[in-house]
N, CA and C atoms of all chains as a GROMACS GRO file, in nm:
protein
  654
    1MET      N    1   6.088   9.037   7.184
    1MET     CA    2   6.058   8.898   7.225
    1MET      C    3   6.014   8.813   7.105
    2LEU      N    4   5.924   8.874   7.024
    2LEU     CA    5   5.878   8.801   6.906
    2LEU      C    6   5.996   8.769   6.814
    3GLU      N    7   6.084   8.869   6.803
    3GLU     CA    8   6.201   8.850   6.716
    3GLU      C    9   6.288   8.735   6.768
    4LYS      N   10   6.303   8.731   6.900
    4LYS     CA   11   6.384   8.624   6.960
    4LYS      C   12   6.318   8.489   6.937
    5THR      N   13   6.186   8.485   6.952
    5THR     CA   14   6.113   8.359   6.930
    5THR      C   15   6.133   8.310   6.787
    6THR      N   16   6.122   8.402   6.692
    6THR     CA   17   6.140   8.365   6.552
    6THR      C   18   6.281   8.310   6.529
    7ARG      N   19   6.381   8.382   6.584
    7ARG     CA   20   6.519   8.337   6.567
    7ARG      C   21   6.538   8.198   6.629
    8MET      N   22   6.487   8.178   6.749
    8MET     CA   23   6.503   8.049   6.816
    8MET      C   24   6.433   7.937   6.739
    9ASN      N   25   6.317   7.969   6.684
    9ASN     CA   26   6.248   7.869   6.602
    9ASN      C   27   6.333   7.827   6.482
   10TYR      N   28   6.395   7.925   6.418
   10TYR     CA   29   6.483   7.892   6.305
   10TYR      C   30   6.604   7.811   6.350
   11LEU      N   31   6.671   7.860   6.456
   11LEU     CA   32   6.791   7.790   6.501
   11LEU      C   33   6.755   7.647   6.543
   12TYR      N   34   6.640   7.633   6.608
   12TYR     CA   35   6.596   7.498   6.648
   12TYR      C   36   6.576   7.412   6.524
   13ASP      N   37   6.514   7.466   6.424
   13ASP     CA   38   6.492   7.396   6.298
   13ASP      C   39   6.624   7.345   6.238
   14PHE      N   40   6.725   7.429   6.241
   14PHE     CA   41   6.852   7.391   6.178
   14PHE      C   42   6.934   7.293   6.263
   15TYR      N   43   6.925   7.306   6.396
   15TYR     CA   44   7.018   7.231   6.481
   15TYR      C   45   6.954   7.133   6.577
   16PHE      N   46   6.822   7.112   6.569
   16PHE     CA   47   6.758   7.025   6.670
   16PHE      C   48   6.820   6.887   6.673
   17SER      N   49   6.870   6.840   6.558
   17SER     CA   50   6.925   6.704   6.555
   17SER      C   51   7.051   6.691   6.640
   18LEU      N   52   7.112   6.803   6.678
   18LEU     CA   53   7.232   6.797   6.761
   18LEU      C   54   7.198   6.804   6.911
   19LEU      N   55   7.072   6.820   6.944
   19LEU     CA   56   7.031   6.830   7.085
   19LEU      C   57   6.991   6.694   7.142
   20THR      N   58   6.987   6.684   7.274
   20THR     CA   59   6.940   6.561   7.338
   20THR      C   60   6.786   6.557   7.328
   21PRO      N   61   6.727   6.437   7.343
   21PRO     CA   62   6.581   6.427   7.338
   21PRO      C   63   6.512   6.520   7.439
   22LYS      N   64   6.567   6.533   7.560
   22LYS     CA   65   6.504   6.620   7.659
   22LYS      C   66   6.511   6.766   7.616
   23GLN      N   67   6.626   6.807   7.566
   23GLN     CA   68   6.638   6.945   7.515
   23GLN      C   69   6.538   6.969   7.402
   24GLN      N   70   6.527   6.870   7.314
   24GLN     CA   71   6.431   6.883   7.203
   24GLN      C   72   6.289   6.901   7.255
   25SER      N   73   6.252   6.820   7.355
   25SER     CA   74   6.115   6.828   7.408
   25SER      C   75   6.088   6.964   7.469
   26TYR      N   76   6.175   7.009   7.559
   26TYR     CA   77   6.154   7.138   7.626
   26TYR      C   78   6.145   7.251   7.523
   27MET      N   79   6.241   7.254   7.430
   27MET     CA   80   6.245   7.363   7.332
   27MET      C   81   6.121   7.362   7.244
   28SER      N   82   6.080   7.244   7.205
   28SER     CA   83   5.967   7.237   7.113
   28SER      C   84   5.838   7.275   7.186
   29LEU      N   85   5.822   7.234   7.313
   29LEU     CA   86   5.704   7.276   7.388
   29LEU      C   87   5.705   7.427   7.411
   30TYR      N   88   5.821   7.479   7.447
   30TYR     CA   89   5.829   7.621   7.483
   30TYR      C   90   5.817   7.712   7.360
   31TYR      N   91   5.892   7.681   7.255
   31TYR     CA   92   5.897   7.771   7.140
   31TYR      C   93   5.795   7.740   7.031
   32LEU      N   94   5.770   7.612   7.007
   32LEU     CA   95   5.675   7.581   6.899
   32LEU      C   96   5.532   7.575   6.951
   33ASP      N   97   5.513   7.513   7.068
   33ASP     CA   98   5.376   7.495   7.118
   33ASP      C   99   5.336   7.600   7.221
   34ASP      N  100   5.426   7.693   7.250
   34ASP     CA  101   5.394   7.805   7.338
   34ASP      C  102   5.350   7.764   7.479
   35TYR      N  103   5.404   7.655   7.530
   35TYR     CA  104   5.382   7.620   7.671
   35TYR      C  105   5.457   7.720   7.759
   36SER      N  106   5.408   7.742   7.882
   36SER     CA  107   5.482   7.822   7.979
   36SER      C  108   5.584   7.732   8.050
   37LEU      N  109   5.683   7.795   8.116
   37LEU     CA  110   5.782   7.717   8.192
   37LEU      C  111   5.712   7.630   8.296
   38GLY      N  112   5.610   7.688   8.362
   38GLY     CA  113   5.536   7.616   8.465
   38GLY      C  114   5.465   7.492   8.410
   39GLU      N  115   5.408   7.507   8.291
   39GLU     CA  116   5.337   7.393   8.231
   39GLU      C  117   5.434   7.281   8.194
   40ILE      N  118   5.551   7.319   8.142
   40ILE     CA  119   5.651   7.216   8.108
   40ILE      C  120   5.699   7.146   8.236
   41ALA      N  121   5.723   7.226   8.341
   41ALA     CA  122   5.768   7.172   8.470
   41ALA      C  123   5.668   7.070   8.522
   42GLU      N  124   5.541   7.103   8.513
   42GLU     CA  125   5.435   7.012   8.561
   42GLU      C  126   5.436   6.882   8.479
   43GLU      N  127   5.440   6.899   8.348
   43GLU     CA  128   5.439   6.784   8.256
   43GLU      C  129   5.554   6.688   8.288
   44TYR      N  130   5.672   6.741   8.317
   44TYR     CA  131   5.790   6.655   8.337
   44TYR      C  132   5.821   6.631   8.485
   45GLU      N  133   5.736   6.684   8.573
   45GLU     CA  134   5.755   6.668   8.718
   45GLU      C  135   5.894   6.711   8.764
   46VAL      N  136   5.935   6.829   8.718
   46VAL     CA  137   6.061   6.890   8.764
   46VAL      C  138   6.028   7.034   8.806
   47SER      N  139   6.129   7.102   8.862
   47SER     CA  140   6.102   7.240   8.905
   47SER      C  141   6.100   7.334   8.784
   48ARG      N  142   6.029   7.446   8.800
   48ARG     CA  143   6.025   7.548   8.697
   48ARG      C  144   6.167   7.597   8.667
   49GLN      N  145   6.249   7.609   8.773
   49GLN     CA  146   6.386   7.656   8.759
   49GLN      C  147   6.468   7.559   8.671
   50ALA      N  148   6.445   7.429   8.692
   50ALA     CA  149   6.519   7.329   8.613
   50ALA      C  150   6.486   7.344   8.464
   51VAL      N  151   6.359   7.365   8.434
   51VAL     CA  152   6.319   7.383   8.294
   51VAL      C  153   6.383   7.510   8.238
   52TYR      N  154   6.376   7.617   8.318
   52TYR     CA  155   6.433   7.746   8.276
   52TYR      C  156   6.582   7.731   8.245
   53ASP      N  157   6.657   7.667   8.337
   53ASP     CA  158   6.802   7.650   8.318
   53ASP      C  159   6.831   7.568   8.193
   54ASN      N  160   6.754   7.461   8.175
   54ASN     CA  161   6.776   7.376   8.058
   54ASN      C  162   6.753   7.453   7.928
   55ILE      N  163   6.646   7.529   7.925
   55ILE     CA  164   6.615   7.605   7.803
   55ILE      C  165   6.720   7.714   7.776
   56LYS      N  166   6.764   7.783   7.882
   56LYS     CA  167   6.868   7.886   7.865
   56LYS      C  168   6.996   7.823   7.811
   57ARG      N  169   7.034   7.708   7.866
   57ARG     CA  170   7.156   7.639   7.818
   57ARG      C  171   7.140   7.598   7.673
   58THR      N  172   7.023   7.548   7.639
   58THR     CA  173   7.000   7.503   7.501
   58THR      C  174   7.005   7.622   7.404
   59GLU      N  175   6.945   7.734   7.445
   59GLU     CA  176   6.950   7.854   7.360
   59GLU      C  177   7.096   7.894   7.333
   60ALA      N  178   7.177   7.888   7.439
   60ALA     CA  179   7.319   7.923   7.423
   60ALA      C  180   7.389   7.825   7.329
   61MET      N  181   7.354   7.696   7.340
   61MET     CA  182   7.413   7.596   7.250
   61MET      C  183   7.375   7.623   7.106
   62LEU      N  184   7.248   7.657   7.084
   62LEU     CA  185   7.202   7.684   6.947
   62LEU      C  186   7.278   7.803   6.888
   63GLU      N  187   7.298   7.907   6.970
   63GLU     CA  188   7.372   8.024   6.922
   63GLU      C  189   7.518   7.987   6.892
   64GLU      N  190   7.571   7.896   6.973
   64GLU     CA  191   7.710   7.853   6.952
   64GLU      C  192   7.722   7.773   6.821
   65TYR      N  193   7.626   7.684   6.797
   65TYR     CA  194   7.627   7.610   6.670
   65TYR      C  195   7.616   7.706   6.552
   66GLU      N  196   7.530   7.807   6.566
   66GLU     CA  197   7.512   7.903   6.457
   66GLU      C  198   7.641   7.981   6.432
   67GLU      N  199   7.710   8.015   6.543
   67GLU     CA  200   7.836   8.088   6.528
   67GLU      C  201   7.938   8.004   6.450
   68LYS      N  202   7.932   7.871   6.472
   68LYS     CA  203   8.030   7.783   6.407
   68LYS      C  204   7.988   7.745   6.265
   69LEU      N  205   7.861   7.720   6.243
   69LEU     CA  206   7.819   7.664   6.114
   69LEU      C  207   7.743   7.762   6.024
   70LEU      N  208   7.688   7.868   6.082
   70LEU     CA  209   7.621   7.974   6.004
   70LEU      C  210   7.507   7.925   5.914
   71LEU      N  211   7.438   7.818   5.955
   71LEU     CA  212   7.334   7.764   5.866
   71LEU      C  213   7.218   7.861   5.848
   72PHE      N  214   7.179   7.929   5.956
   72PHE     CA  215   7.066   8.024   5.947
   72PHE      C  216   7.107   8.144   5.862
   73GLN      N  217   7.227   8.194   5.887
   73GLN     CA  218   7.275   8.309   5.809
   73GLN      C  219   7.281   8.277   5.659
   74LYS      N  220   7.334   8.159   5.626
   74LYS     CA  221   7.344   8.120   5.485
   74LYS      C  222   7.206   8.099   5.424
   75PHE      N  223   7.115   8.044   5.505
   75PHE     CA  224   6.977   8.026   5.459
   75PHE      C  225   6.914   8.161   5.423
   76GLN      N  226   6.934   8.262   5.508
   76GLN     CA  227   6.879   8.394   5.481
   76GLN      C  228   6.938   8.453   5.353
   77GLU      N  229   7.069   8.437   5.339
   77GLU     CA  230   7.138   8.489   5.222
   77GLU      C  231   7.087   8.420   5.094
   78ARG      N  232   7.070   8.289   5.104
   78ARG     CA  233   7.024   8.211   4.989
   78ARG      C  234   6.881   8.251   4.953
   79THR      N  235   6.797   8.268   5.055
   79THR     CA  236   6.658   8.309   5.030
   79THR      C  237   6.655   8.444   4.961
   80ARG      N  238   6.740   8.537   5.008
   80ARG     CA  239   6.747   8.669   4.948
   80ARG      C  240   6.786   8.659   4.800
   81LEU      N  241   6.888   8.578   4.771
   81LEU     CA  242   6.933   8.563   4.632
   81LEU      C  243   6.826   8.500   4.544
   82LEU      N  244   6.757   8.399   4.597
   82LEU     CA  245   6.655   8.332   4.516
   82LEU      C  246   6.537   8.426   4.488
   83ASN      N  247   6.500   8.507   4.589
   83ASN     CA  248   6.391   8.604   4.566
   83ASN      C  249   6.430   8.710   4.465
   84GLN      N  250   6.554   8.754   4.475
   84GLN     CA  251   6.606   8.853   4.381
   84GLN      C  252   6.605   8.796   4.239
   85LEU      N  253   6.644   8.669   4.230
   85LEU     CA  254   6.646   8.602   4.100
   85LEU      C  255   6.505   8.593   4.042
   86LYS      N  256   6.408   8.556   4.126
   86LYS     CA  257   6.269   8.547   4.082
   86LYS      C  258   6.221   8.683   4.032
   87LYS      N  259   6.255   8.788   4.108
   87LYS     CA  260   6.212   8.922   4.073
   87LYS      C  261   6.272   8.962   3.938
   88SER      N  262   6.401   8.936   3.920
   88SER     CA  263   6.462   8.979   3.793
   88SER      C  264   6.409   8.895   3.677
   89LEU      N  265   6.361   8.775   3.705
   89LEU     CA  266   6.299   8.694   3.599
   89LEU      C  267   6.169   8.758   3.552
   90ASN      N  268   6.097   8.820   3.648
   90ASN     CA  269   5.971   8.885   3.610
   90ASN      C  270   5.994   9.011   3.528
   91GLU      N  271   6.111   9.070   3.547
   91GLU     CA  272   6.140   9.193   3.472
   91GLU      C  273   6.190   9.160   3.331
   92ASP      N  274   6.299   9.090   3.322
   92ASP     CA  275   6.334   9.031   3.193
   92ASP      C  276   6.412   8.903   3.220
   93CYS      N  277   6.463   8.841   3.118
   93CYS     CA  278   6.526   8.711   3.138
   93CYS      C  279   6.670   8.717   3.085
   94SER      N  280   6.753   8.798   3.153
   94SER     CA  281   6.890   8.814   3.107
   94SER      C  282   6.978   8.700   3.158
   95LYS      N  283   7.038   8.631   3.062
   95LYS     CA  284   7.126   8.519   3.097
   95LYS      C  285   7.235   8.562   3.196
   96GLN      N  286   7.288   8.683   3.171
   96GLN     CA  287   7.399   8.731   3.252
   96GLN      C  288   7.359   8.741   3.400
   97VAL      N  289   7.241   8.801   3.424
   97VAL     CA  290   7.191   8.817   3.561
   97VAL      C  291   7.174   8.681   3.629
   98ILE      N  292   7.118   8.586   3.554
   98ILE     CA  293   7.093   8.454   3.612
   98ILE      C  294   7.225   8.383   3.642
   99LEU      N  295   7.320   8.393   3.550
   99LEU     CA  296   7.450   8.329   3.573
   99LEU      C  297   7.519   8.387   3.696
  100GLU      N  298   7.507   8.519   3.712
  100GLU     CA  299   7.568   8.583   3.830
  100GLU      C  300   7.504   8.533   3.959
  101ALA      N  301   7.370   8.519   3.954
  101ALA     CA  302   7.300   8.468   4.073
  101ALA      C  303   7.345   8.325   4.104
  102ILE      N  304   7.362   8.244   3.999
  102ILE     CA  305   7.409   8.106   4.019
  102ILE      C  306   7.547   8.106   4.084
  103GLU      N  307   7.635   8.193   4.038
  103GLU     CA  308   7.770   8.201   4.098
  103GLU      C  309   7.762   8.238   4.246
  104GLU      N  310   7.678   8.336   4.278
  104GLU     CA  311   7.660   8.380   4.416
  104GLU      C  312   7.610   8.265   4.504
  105LEU      N  313   7.512   8.192   4.450
  105LEU     CA  314   7.456   8.080   4.525
  105LEU      C  315   7.561   7.972   4.549
  106ALA      N  316   7.641   7.944   4.447
  106ALA     CA  317   7.743   7.841   4.461
  106ALA      C  318   7.848   7.881   4.564
  107LYS      N  319   7.877   8.011   4.570
  107LYS     CA  320   7.980   8.059   4.665
  107LYS      C  321   7.938   8.040   4.810
  108LEU      N  322   7.806   8.032   4.834
  108LEU     CA  323   7.757   8.022   4.972
  108LEU      C  324   7.789   7.888   5.038
  109ASP      N  325   7.827   7.787   4.958
  109ASP     CA  326   7.854   7.656   5.019
  109ASP      C  327   7.998   7.646   5.067
  110MET      N  328   9.001   5.406   4.845
  110MET     CA  329   9.072   5.494   4.939
  110MET      C  330   9.066   5.641   4.895
  111LEU      N  331   9.087   5.664   4.766
  111LEU     CA  332   9.079   5.802   4.716
  111LEU      C  333   8.940   5.859   4.740
  112GLU      N  334   8.838   5.772   4.719
  112GLU     CA  335   8.701   5.817   4.739
  112GLU      C  336   8.678   5.855   4.885
  113LYS      N  337   8.734   5.774   4.976
  113LYS     CA  338   8.718   5.803   5.118
  113LYS      C  339   8.789   5.934   5.154
  114THR      N  340   8.908   5.952   5.097
  114THR     CA  341   8.982   6.076   5.123
  114THR      C  342   8.901   6.198   5.078
  115THR      N  343   8.844   6.188   4.958
  115THR     CA  344   8.763   6.300   4.908
  115THR      C  345   8.646   6.327   5.001
  116ARG      N  346   8.576   6.220   5.040
  116ARG     CA  347   8.461   6.236   5.129
  116ARG      C  348   8.504   6.300   5.262
  117MET      N  349   8.614   6.252   5.319
  117MET     CA  350   8.660   6.306   5.447
  117MET      C  351   8.701   6.453   5.434
  118ASN      N  352   8.763   6.486   5.322
  118ASN     CA  353   8.798   6.626   5.298
  118ASN      C  354   8.674   6.715   5.297
  119TYR      N  355   8.569   6.667   5.232
  119TYR     CA  356   8.444   6.744   5.228
  119TYR      C  357   8.383   6.754   5.368
  120LEU      N  358   8.370   6.639   5.434
  120LEU     CA  359   8.309   6.641   5.568
  120LEU      C  360   8.388   6.731   5.661
  121TYR      N  361   8.521   6.724   5.650
  121TYR     CA  362   8.605   6.811   5.733
  121TYR      C  363   8.576   6.958   5.703
  122ASP      N  364   8.565   6.989   5.577
  122ASP     CA  365   8.532   7.126   5.535
  122ASP      C  366   8.402   7.176   5.598
  123PHE      N  367   8.301   7.089   5.601
  123PHE     CA  368   8.171   7.131   5.652
  123PHE      C  369   8.166   7.137   5.804
  124TYR      N  370   8.239   7.048   5.871
  124TYR     CA  371   8.220   7.034   6.016
  124TYR      C  372   8.344   7.062   6.101
  125PHE      N  373   8.452   7.109   6.042
  125PHE     CA  374   8.575   7.125   6.121
  125PHE      C  375   8.553   7.216   6.241
  126SER      N  376   8.462   7.314   6.227
  126SER     CA  377   8.441   7.409   6.337
  126SER      C  378   8.383   7.341   6.462
  127LEU      N  379   8.329   7.219   6.446
  127LEU     CA  380   8.274   7.148   6.562
  127LEU      C  381   8.378   7.058   6.628
  128LEU      N  382   8.498   7.052   6.572
  128LEU     CA  383   8.602   6.965   6.628
  128LEU      C  384   8.692   7.042   6.725
  129THR      N  385   8.764   6.968   6.810
  129THR     CA  386   8.862   7.031   6.898
  129THR      C  387   8.985   7.072   6.816
  130PRO      N  388   9.066   7.166   6.869
  130PRO     CA  389   9.188   7.206   6.796
  130PRO      C  390   9.278   7.087   6.763
  131LYS      N  391   9.292   6.991   6.855
  131LYS     CA  392   9.378   6.876   6.828
  131LYS      C  393   9.322   6.790   6.716
  132GLN      N  394   9.190   6.768   6.720
  132GLN     CA  395   9.127   6.691   6.612
  132GLN      C  396   9.147   6.761   6.478
  133GLN      N  397   9.133   6.893   6.480
  133GLN     CA  398   9.152   6.971   6.357
  133GLN      C  399   9.294   6.953   6.304
  134SER      N  400   9.392   6.961   6.396
  134SER     CA  401   9.533   6.949   6.351
  134SER      C  402   9.561   6.813   6.289
  135TYR      N  403   9.524   6.707   6.361
  135TYR     CA  404   9.552   6.572   6.309
  135TYR      C  405   9.483   6.550   6.174
  136MET      N  406   9.354   6.587   6.166
  136MET     CA  407   9.278   6.563   6.043
  136MET      C  408   9.337   6.641   5.927
  137SER      N  409   9.375   6.765   5.956
  137SER     CA  410   9.422   6.849   5.848
  137SER      C  411   9.560   6.802   5.800
  138LEU      N  412   9.645   6.756   5.893
  138LEU     CA  413   9.775   6.702   5.851
  138LEU      C  414   9.756   6.572   5.771
  139TYR      N  415   9.667   6.487   5.821
  139TYR     CA  416   9.650   6.355   5.759
  139TYR      C  417   9.579   6.365   5.624
  140TYR      N  418   9.469   6.439   5.619
  140TYR     CA  419   9.387   6.439   5.496
  140TYR      C  420   9.422   6.550   5.399
  141LEU      N  421   9.457   6.668   5.450
  141LEU     CA  422   9.487   6.777   5.356
  141LEU      C  423   9.634   6.777   5.316
  142ASP      N  424   9.722   6.755   5.416
  142ASP     CA  425   9.866   6.766   5.387
  142ASP      C  426   9.933   6.632   5.362
  143ASP      N  427   9.852   6.525   5.368
  143ASP     CA  428   9.901   6.391   5.334
  143ASP      C  429  10.018   6.344   5.421
  144TYR      N  430  10.022   6.385   5.547
  144TYR     CA  431  10.120   6.328   5.641
  144TYR      C  432  10.083   6.183   5.671
  145SER      N  433  10.183   6.101   5.704
  145SER     CA  434  10.154   5.966   5.751
  145SER      C  435  10.124   5.971   5.901
  146LEU      N  436  10.064   5.863   5.952
  146LEU     CA  437  10.036   5.857   6.097
  146LEU      C  438  10.167   5.872   6.177
  147GLY      N  439  10.273   5.806   6.127
  147GLY     CA  440  10.402   5.812   6.195
  147GLY      C  441  10.456   5.955   6.202
  148GLU      N  442  10.441   6.028   6.093
  148GLU     CA  443  10.492   6.166   6.090
  148GLU      C  444  10.415   6.256   6.188
  149ILE      N  445  10.283   6.235   6.195
  149ILE     CA  446  10.204   6.315   6.289
  149ILE      C  447  10.242   6.280   6.433
  150ALA      N  448  10.260   6.149   6.458
  150ALA     CA  449  10.299   6.103   6.592
  150ALA      C  450  10.431   6.169   6.634
  151GLU      N  451  10.526   6.173   6.542
  151GLU     CA  452  10.657   6.234   6.570
  151GLU      C  453  10.640   6.383   6.602
  152GLU      N  454  10.566   6.452   6.517
  152GLU     CA  455  10.541   6.596   6.532
  152GLU      C  456  10.482   6.628   6.669
  153TYR      N  457  10.388   6.544   6.716
  153TYR     CA  458  10.318   6.573   6.842
  153TYR      C  459  10.374   6.495   6.961
  154GLU      N  460  10.478   6.418   6.937
  154GLU     CA  461  10.541   6.336   7.042
  154GLU      C  462  10.440   6.248   7.115
  155VAL      N  463  10.358   6.178   7.036
  155VAL     CA  464  10.266   6.078   7.091
  155VAL      C  465  10.285   5.950   7.011
  156SER      N  466  10.218   5.841   7.054
  156SER     CA  467  10.235   5.715   6.980
  156SER      C  468  10.154   5.719   6.850
  157ARG      N  469  10.199   5.637   6.756
  157ARG     CA  470  10.128   5.625   6.628
  157ARG      C  471   9.986   5.578   6.654
  158GLN      N  472   9.972   5.486   6.752
  158GLN     CA  473   9.839   5.432   6.787
  158GLN      C  474   9.746   5.543   6.836
  159ALA      N  475   9.800   5.636   6.915
  159ALA     CA  476   9.717   5.746   6.968
  159ALA      C  477   9.665   5.834   6.853
  160VAL      N  478   9.752   5.860   6.757
  160VAL     CA  479   9.710   5.940   6.642
  160VAL      C  480   9.602   5.865   6.564
  161TYR      N  481   9.628   5.736   6.540
  161TYR     CA  482   9.533   5.653   6.466
  161TYR      C  483   9.395   5.654   6.534
  162ASP      N  484   9.394   5.630   6.667
  162ASP     CA  485   9.267   5.627   6.742
  162ASP      C  486   9.194   5.761   6.732
  163ASN      N  487   9.269   5.868   6.748
  163ASN     CA  488   9.208   6.001   6.742
  163ASN      C  489   9.144   6.026   6.605
  164ILE      N  490   9.217   5.991   6.500
  164ILE     CA  491   9.165   6.015   6.364
  164ILE      C  492   9.042   5.928   6.337
  165LYS      N  493   9.047   5.802   6.380
  165LYS     CA  494   8.931   5.714   6.361
  165LYS      C  495   8.808   5.769   6.432
  166ARG      N  496   8.826   5.815   6.556
  166ARG     CA  497   8.715   5.872   6.633
  166ARG      C  498   8.660   5.997   6.564
  167THR      N  499   8.752   6.078   6.513
  167THR     CA  500   8.709   6.202   6.447
  167THR      C  501   8.632   6.171   6.320
  168GLU      N  502   8.679   6.072   6.244
  168GLU     CA  503   8.607   6.031   6.123
  168GLU      C  504   8.464   5.989   6.158
  169ALA      N  505   8.452   5.912   6.266
  169ALA     CA  506   8.318   5.866   6.307
  169ALA      C  507   8.231   5.984   6.348
  170MET      N  508   8.292   6.083   6.416
  170MET     CA  509   8.216   6.203   6.455
  170MET      C  510   8.168   6.279   6.332
  171LEU      N  511   8.256   6.292   6.233
  171LEU     CA  512   8.218   6.365   6.110
  171LEU      C  513   8.101   6.296   6.042
  172GLU      N  514   8.107   6.161   6.037
  172GLU     CA  515   7.996   6.087   5.974
  172GLU      C  516   7.866   6.105   6.054
  173GLU      N  517   7.881   6.113   6.186
  173GLU     CA  518   7.763   6.132   6.271
  173GLU      C  519   7.703   6.271   6.249
  174TYR      N  520   7.787   6.372   6.239
  174TYR     CA  521   7.736   6.506   6.210
  174TYR      C  522   7.666   6.508   6.075
  175GLU      N  523   7.724   6.440   5.977
  175GLU     CA  524   7.663   6.439   5.844
  175GLU      C  525   7.528   6.367   5.847
  176GLU      N  526   7.520   6.260   5.927
  176GLU     CA  527   7.393   6.189   5.940
  176GLU      C  528   7.285   6.282   5.996
  177LYS      N  529   7.326   6.369   6.088
  177LYS     CA  530   7.230   6.457   6.153
  177LYS      C  531   7.200   6.583   6.072
  178LEU      N  532   7.300   6.640   6.008
  178LEU     CA  533   7.280   6.771   5.944
  178LEU      C  534   7.276   6.767   5.790
  179LEU      N  535   7.330   6.661   5.733
  179LEU     CA  536   7.325   6.641   5.586
  179LEU      C  537   7.383   6.756   5.504
  180LEU      N  538   7.482   6.827   5.558
  180LEU     CA  539   7.534   6.944   5.484
  180LEU      C  540   7.603   6.903   5.354
  181PHE      N  541   7.678   6.792   5.357
  181PHE     CA  542   7.748   6.748   5.236
  181PHE      C  543   7.645   6.700   5.132
  182GLN      N  544   7.548   6.624   5.177
  182GLN     CA  545   7.445   6.574   5.085
  182GLN      C  546   7.369   6.690   5.019
  183LYS      N  547   7.332   6.789   5.098
  183LYS     CA  548   7.259   6.903   5.042
  183LYS      C  549   7.349   6.985   4.948
  184PHE      N  550   7.476   6.994   4.983
  184PHE     CA  551   7.571   7.064   4.895
  184PHE      C  552   7.578   6.995   4.758
  185GLN      N  553   7.585   6.862   4.760
  185GLN     CA  554   7.592   6.788   4.633
  185GLN      C  555   7.465   6.810   4.550
  186GLU      N  556   7.351   6.806   4.620
  186GLU     CA  557   7.222   6.824   4.553
  186GLU      C  558   7.213   6.966   4.493
  187ARG      N  559   7.258   7.064   4.572
  187ARG     CA  560   7.255   7.203   4.527
  187ARG      C  561   7.347   7.223   4.406
  188THR      N  562   7.465   7.163   4.413
  188THR     CA  563   7.560   7.174   4.302
  188THR      C  564   7.501   7.114   4.175
  189ARG      N  565   7.436   7.000   4.191
  189ARG     CA  566   7.373   6.934   4.076
  189ARG      C  567   7.268   7.025   4.014
  190LEU      N  568   7.183   7.084   4.100
  190LEU     CA  569   7.077   7.172   4.050
  190LEU      C  570   7.133   7.297   3.981
  191LEU      N  571   7.239   7.354   4.038
  191LEU     CA  572   7.297   7.474   3.978
  191LEU      C  573   7.361   7.443   3.843
  192ASN      N  574   7.426   7.326   3.835
  192ASN     CA  575   7.487   7.288   3.707
  192ASN      C  576   7.382   7.262   3.601
  193GLN      N  577   7.275   7.198   3.642
  193GLN     CA  578   7.163   7.170   3.552
  193GLN      C  579   7.103   7.302   3.502
  194LEU      N  580   7.090   7.397   3.594
  194LEU     CA  581   7.036   7.528   3.559
  194LEU      C  582   7.127   7.599   3.458
  195LYS      N  583   7.256   7.593   3.482
  195LYS     CA  584   7.352   7.655   3.389
  195LYS      C  585   7.340   7.592   3.251
  196LYS      N  586   7.329   7.458   3.249
  196LYS     CA  587   7.319   7.385   3.124
  196LYS      C  588   7.193   7.426   3.048
  197SER      N  589   7.080   7.432   3.120
  197SER     CA  590   6.956   7.467   3.050
  197SER      C  591   6.958   7.613   3.004
  198LEU      N  592   7.035   7.696   3.070
  198LEU     CA  593   7.051   7.835   3.025
  198LEU      C  594   7.123   7.841   2.891
  199ASN      N  595   7.218   7.749   2.872
  199ASN     CA  596   7.292   7.748   2.746
  199ASN      C  597   7.208   7.698   2.631
  200GLU      N  598   7.105   7.617   2.665
  200GLU     CA  599   7.018   7.564   2.560
  200GLU      C  600   6.911   7.666   2.520
  201ASP      N  601   6.830   7.704   2.615
  201ASP     CA  602   6.745   7.820   2.592
  201ASP      C  603   6.721   7.886   2.727
  202CYS      N  604   6.638   7.988   2.731
  202CYS     CA  605   6.620   8.062   2.855
  202CYS      C  606   6.472   8.059   2.894
  203SER      N  607   6.423   7.939   2.927
  203SER     CA  608   6.282   7.928   2.960
  203SER      C  609   6.258   7.967   3.105
  204LYS      N  610   6.171   8.066   3.126
  204LYS     CA  611   6.139   8.111   3.260
  204LYS      C  612   6.091   7.996   3.346
  205GLN      N  613   6.009   7.909   3.287
  205GLN     CA  614   5.949   7.800   3.362
  205GLN      C  615   6.057   7.709   3.422
  206VAL      N  616   6.154   7.673   3.339
  206VAL     CA  617   6.262   7.586   3.385
  206VAL      C  618   6.339   7.652   3.500
  207ILE      N  619   6.365   7.781   3.485
  207ILE     CA  620   6.442   7.851   3.588
  207ILE      C  621   6.362   7.860   3.718
  208LEU      N  622   6.233   7.891   3.706
  208LEU     CA  623   6.149   7.899   3.827
  208LEU      C  624   6.143   7.764   3.899
  209GLU      N  625   6.135   7.658   3.822
  209GLU     CA  626   6.132   7.525   3.884
  209GLU      C  627   6.262   7.496   3.958
  210ALA      N  628   6.374   7.536   3.897
  210ALA     CA  629   6.504   7.515   3.962
  210ALA      C  630   6.511   7.597   4.091
  211ILE      N  631   6.459   7.719   4.088
  211ILE     CA  632   6.458   7.804   4.208
  211ILE      C  633   6.377   7.736   4.320
  212GLU      N  634   6.261   7.680   4.284
  212GLU     CA  635   6.178   7.611   4.384
  212GLU      C  636   6.254   7.493   4.444
  213GLU      N  637   6.320   7.417   4.358
  213GLU     CA  638   6.397   7.301   4.406
  213GLU      C  639   6.507   7.344   4.502
  214LEU      N  640   6.576   7.453   4.467
  214LEU     CA  641   6.684   7.502   4.552
  214LEU      C  642   6.630   7.548   4.686
  215ALA      N  643   6.516   7.618   4.684
  215ALA     CA  644   6.458   7.668   4.808
  215ALA      C  645   6.416   7.552   4.899
  216LYS      N  646   6.368   7.444   4.838
  216LYS     CA  647   6.322   7.328   4.917
  216LYS      C  648   6.436   7.262   4.994
  217LEU      N  649   6.559   7.280   4.945
  217LEU     CA  650   6.673   7.212   5.008
  217LEU      C  651   6.706   7.267   5.146
  218ASP      N  652   6.655   7.386   5.179
  218ASP     CA  653   6.690   7.442   5.311
  218ASP      C  654   6.598   7.391   5.420
   0.00000   0.00000   0.00000
């Protein structure tokens, strides 16, 4: 569950601008502010089921956007490369290693 | 016009996966393969006006996606930083400069 929450937080971060204002509100209350479905339902004066359905649909949309655009996957890959680069800088400062990292980073776009 | 073509080619590259198959076909024939509107209309047995309208709408959608996700803008910024990093590597190999570039790159996500 924690893993899913983390993933949804990331996907929301990357794709929230493609969601409707209502989807943004529900997702942000549920995933960022840790509201329960019941609390969101009360706040918006709708049924708990309506909130649940909306959030499930939004989660599916976020996964679909990720499947198409891979922003989260590329972010992870880029983070890995940058950390690796930092680490190799601490060991020594080989131009070759840095140039290779730059090429890898450029390929990700 | 050339500038617009280049921009549309980039936006298409970043967001084509969010378009319908028909939008993808028209855009790719028009912008990548340099077909005229008339040639596309003939190929798909529709009016030239229909092709024109579809392409105009798709262009607007691509600009809207870019406004929301900024993938092209971030790509340009990342490319600039990587080129700058390569250049400073050729001058000398200062750890500080490289670490700063890494921080800048990480901030772009």
